[in-house]
C-alpha positions in Angstrom: 170.7 136.7 183.3 174.2 135.8 182.1 176.8 134.9 184.6 179.1 137.8 185.4 182.9 137.2 185.1 185.8 139.5 186.0 188.7 138.9 183.7 192.3 139.9 184.6 193.6 141.8 181.6 197.4 142.0 181.4 197.6 143.5 178.0 198.9 140.3 176.4 197.3 137.9 173.9 196.4 135.2 176.5 194.2 137.3 178.7 192.8 139.1 175.7 191.6 135.9 174.1 190.3 134.6 177.4 188.0 137.7 177.6 187.1 137.4 173.9 186.0 133.7 174.3 184.0 134.4 177.4 182.1 137.2 175.7 181.5 135.0 172.7 180.1 132.3 175.1 177.6 134.8 176.4 179.1 135.8 179.8 178.7 139.3 181.2 182.5 140.2 181.0 184.2 142.9 183.0 187.9 143.6 182.3 190.3 144.6 185.2 194.0 145.4 185.2 195.8 144.6 188.4 198.5 147.0 189.5 200.8 145.1 191.9 204.0 147.2 191.8 204.5 150.9 192.4 206.9 152.3 189.8 208.1 154.9 192.3 210.2 152.0 193.7 212.0 152.0 190.4 212.5 155.8 190.3 211.0 155.8 186.8 207.7 155.4 185.1 209.1 153.4 182.2 208.2 150.0 183.7 206.1 147.9 181.2 203.4 147.9 183.8 202.2 151.4 182.8 202.2 150.4 179.1 200.4 147.2 180.0 197.6 149.1 181.7 197.2 151.3 178.6 197.2 148.2 176.4 194.6 146.4 178.6 192.4 149.5 178.5 192.6 149.5 174.7 191.7 145.8 174.5 188.7 146.3 176.7 187.5 149.1 174.4 188.0 146.9 171.4 186.1 144.1 173.0 183.4 146.5 174.2 183.6 145.5 177.8 183.8 147.6 180.9 187.3 148.3 182.3 188.7 149.0 185.7 192.2 149.4 187.1 192.7 147.8 190.6 195.5 148.7 193.0 197.0 145.7 194.9 200.4 147.3 195.6 200.1 147.1 199.4 198.9 143.5 199.3 201.6 142.4 196.9 204.3 144.1 198.9 203.2 142.5 202.2 202.2 139.1 201.1 204.4 138.3 198.1 207.4 140.6 197.7 208.6 140.6 201.3 208.3 136.8 201.5 210.5 136.6 198.4 213.1 139.0 199.9 213.1 137.2 203.2 213.6 133.9 201.3 216.5 135.1 199.1 218.2 136.8 202.1 218.7 133.3 203.7 219.6 131.5 200.5 216.3 130.1 199.4 215.1 130.0 195.8 211.6 131.6 195.8 208.9 131.4 193.1 206.8 134.6 193.7 204.3 133.8 191.0 202.9 131.0 193.2 202.2 133.3 196.1 200.9 136.0 193.8 198.3 133.6 192.4 197.2 132.3 195.7 197.1 135.5 197.7 196.6 138.3 195.1 194.7 137.0 192.1 192.7 134.2 193.7 192.1 135.8 197.1 192.1 139.6 197.0 190.9 139.9 193.4 188.3 137.1 194.1 187.0 139.0 197.1 186.9 142.4 195.2 185.2 140.8 192.2 182.4 139.6 194.4 182.1 142.6 196.7 182.5 145.4 194.1 181.3 143.9 190.8 178.9 141.2 192.1 180.8 138.7 189.9 180.0 135.0 189.8 183.5 134.1 188.6 186.9 135.4 187.9 188.9 134.4 184.8 192.5 134.5 183.8 194.6 133.6 180.7 196.4 130.7 182.5 196.9 127.6 180.5 195.1 125.2 182.9 191.7 123.8 183.2 189.4 122.3 185.9 187.2 119.3 186.1 184.3 121.7 185.6 185.4 122.5 182.1 187.0 125.5 180.5 183.8 127.5 180.9 182.4 125.9 184.0 180.0 124.0 181.8 180.6 120.5 183.2 179.3 118.9 186.5 181.7 116.2 187.8 180.0 113.2 189.1 181.7 113.6 192.5 180.9 117.3 192.7 184.6 118.2 193.3 186.6 120.8 191.4 190.1 119.6 190.4 192.9 121.5 188.9 194.0 120.0 185.5 197.1 120.6 183.4 196.6 122.6 180.2 196.5 121.0 176.8 199.8 122.8 175.7 202.6 121.0 177.5 205.0 123.9 176.8 202.6 126.5 178.3 200.9 124.5 181.1 200.8 126.7 184.2 199.4 124.4 186.8 202.7 124.5 188.6 202.0 128.2 189.5 198.5 127.4 190.8 199.4 124.4 192.9 198.6 126.1 196.2 195.0 127.2 195.3 192.2 125.8 197.4 189.2 124.0 195.9 186.8 126.8 196.9 188.9 129.3 194.9 188.8 127.0 191.8 185.0 126.7 192.0 184.8 130.4 191.2 187.5 130.4 188.6 187.3 130.0 184.8 190.3 129.2 182.6 189.2 129.6 178.9 192.6 128.6 177.4 192.8 125.2 179.1 192.1 123.3 175.9 194.1 125.5 173.6 197.7 125.7 172.6 199.6 129.0 172.3 199.5 128.8 168.5 195.7 128.3 168.6 195.3 131.3 170.8 197.3 133.4 168.5 195.3 132.1 165.5 192.0 133.1 167.2 193.4 136.6 167.7 194.4 136.9 164.0 191.0 135.7 162.8 189.1 138.1 165.0 190.8 141.5 164.3 193.3 141.2 167.2 196.4 140.9 165.0 198.3 143.6 167.0 197.9 141.8 170.3 198.9 138.5 168.7 202.3 139.9 167.8 202.9 141.6 171.1 206.0 140.3 172.8 205.3 138.1 175.9 206.3 139.6 179.2 209.0 137.4 180.8 210.2 137.6 184.3 209.3 140.2 186.9 208.3 143.7 185.9 209.6 145.2 189.1 213.2 144.2 188.3 213.3 146.7 185.4 215.0 146.5 182.1 218.4 147.9 183.1 219.1 145.5 186.0 219.6 141.8 186.4 217.9 140.1 189.3 221.0 140.1 191.5 221.3 143.9 191.1 217.7 144.3 192.0 218.0 142.2 195.2 220.9 144.3 196.3 218.5 147.3 196.7 216.4 145.4 199.3 218.8 143.0 201.0 221.6 144.0 203.2 224.5 142.0 202.0 226.3 139.8 204.5 229.8 138.7 203.4 230.8 135.0 203.6 233.0 132.4 202.2 232.8 130.0 199.3 234.1 126.4 199.9 234.8 123.5 197.6 232.3 120.9 198.8 234.6 118.0 198.2 237.9 119.2 199.5 236.6 121.6 202.1 239.0 124.3 200.9 238.0 127.9 200.8 237.9 129.0 197.1 236.5 132.5 197.4 234.5 135.2 199.1 231.1 136.7 198.5 228.9 139.7 199.5 225.7 137.9 200.2 224.0 134.5 199.7 221.2 136.2 197.8 223.6 136.3 194.8 223.6 132.6 194.4 221.2 129.9 193.1 221.8 126.1 193.6 222.9 124.6 190.3 224.1 127.8 188.7 227.6 128.5 187.7 229.8 130.7 190.1 231.0 134.0 188.6 233.7 134.1 191.4 236.3 131.6 192.6 239.2 129.8 191.0 239.6 129.3 187.3 238.4 125.9 186.0 237.7 124.7 182.5 234.8 122.7 184.0 233.5 125.6 186.0 232.3 125.7 189.6 228.6 125.3 190.4 226.6 126.1 193.5 225.8 122.9 195.4 224.5 124.3 198.7 223.7 127.6 200.4 223.9 127.9 204.2 221.8 130.9 204.9 222.6 130.7 208.7 226.4 130.8 208.4 226.6 132.6 205.1 228.7 129.9 203.6 228.3 128.8 200.0 229.4 125.4 198.8 230.4 124.6 195.2 231.6 121.7 193.1 233.6 121.5 189.9 231.6 120.5 186.8 227.9 121.1 185.9 227.2 117.4 186.1 228.9 116.7 189.5 227.0 113.9 191.3 226.3 116.1 194.4 224.2 118.5 192.2 221.7 115.6 191.7 219.2 115.0 194.5 217.9 111.5 195.2 215.8 112.4 198.3 214.5 115.6 199.8 212.1 116.9 202.5 209.2 119.2 201.9 206.5 120.7 204.1 203.5 118.4 203.8 201.6 119.6 200.7 198.5 121.7 200.5 196.2 119.2 198.7 193.7 120.9 196.5 191.1 118.1 196.7 192.8 115.0 198.1 196.2 113.5 198.8 197.5 110.4 196.9 196.2 107.0 197.7 198.6 104.0 198.2 197.7 102.9 194.7 198.3 106.3 193.1 201.0 106.7 190.5 202.2 110.1 191.7 204.5 112.4 189.6 206.5 115.3 191.0 207.7 118.5 189.5 210.2 120.9 191.1 211.2 123.1 188.2 208.5 124.1 185.9 210.6 123.9 182.8 211.2 120.1 183.4 208.7 117.2 182.9 207.1 115.6 185.9 208.6 112.3 187.0 207.5 109.4 189.2 208.2 109.6 192.9 207.3 108.0 196.3 206.1 109.9 199.3 206.5 109.3 203.0 204.3 111.7 205.0 205.1 112.3 208.7 202.9 115.0 210.1 204.1 118.4 208.9 206.9 116.9 206.8 207.0 114.8 203.7 210.0 112.9 202.3 210.1 112.8 198.5 212.1 110.1 196.7 212.1 110.8 192.9 212.4 107.9 190.5 215.3 109.7 188.8 217.8 112.1 190.4 216.8 115.8 190.1 219.4 118.5 189.4 219.5 121.8 191.2 216.8 121.2 193.8 216.9 124.1 196.3 215.1 125.0 199.5 212.3 127.4 198.8 211.3 125.8 195.5 207.8 124.2 195.3 207.5 120.5 194.7 204.2 119.9 192.8 202.4 116.6 192.5 200.3 115.2 189.7 198.2 112.1 189.0 197.5 112.0 185.3 196.3 115.5 184.3 195.3 116.4 187.8 197.5 118.8 189.8 197.0 117.5 193.4 198.9 120.3 195.2 202.4 121.1 196.3 204.7 121.8 199.3 207.9 123.9 199.7 211.3 122.2 199.6 212.9 122.4 203.1 216.2 120.6 202.8 218.0 117.9 200.7 218.5 114.5 202.3 220.7 112.6 199.8 222.5 113.2 196.5 224.3 110.9 194.1 227.6 111.8 195.8 227.7 109.5 198.8 230.5 111.4 200.5 228.1 114.3 200.9 225.3 112.4 202.6 
């Protein structure tokens, strides 16, 4: 009997080709579409989610696999969305995709796939792999299941899966781990899936809606608390604001005094409601030389003393070398190069070679390049 795998179908080319490759490999494939957001919250049914569901159903029909829509609205609200809202309301920068993967896709979907569909595995279109191979075809000598970066450096998504546990990875398959985005699109073109290969990628969060920016969206869920904006260097007040959720460390201020260099957010004090800014996008105080995180969730193991560990705080950047000092629930990270725009709430993810070892949430910054600020 062929292994049964439940594939999350988003309606895009990545999950489509993941399902296609699994079927070609001989797996018993079931397609599911996860509904994580209720469009009633938007006061409209025009959210791409409803179109994605129709697209996913059409893809399953074309691939000749069973299809089911699964509702995780309640779980997403309680375990992902509210955590994000709480974080932004106190000035943190939250990455909801990380919690969505850990709690919704690889916990709730995992459980439902086993209980409802008697599945052996779940699969997604993430650009990552594991030490068991892209199709669970390999048996590592040590028997462990490690998370590995995807082949395509521009699409690698291991950052967003850094808090998964090894037992979750053992039941996961990632068919796109050894492919680039261009190769995935080419497979679609060569196998009668040209339409999906040209479909525009979904970017950002569906629940924000097309007519709003992220700040406007947050205003609907966070009660604004006014505060002051200060020049970090002079200590002078330079403006007022309606809530710390409107700011992100490293981003340019849209309020405050005129400056040809611009003012950029250097720190957000969620407790007092004060925002601190500096003039110039390359001001030394925007560059962190040491910060503290919660001790990471290690997927398989933590680094040894001989390990050459790399860290990644912002997914769009490249990992860089770092040293770690672990002290119980806290870990101090000293990157080999200063990092710009590090903010509490972000995830610091660690790598050794291709292996993603795990990650921990940034709690506070210890030192920057600007000595006066330390």
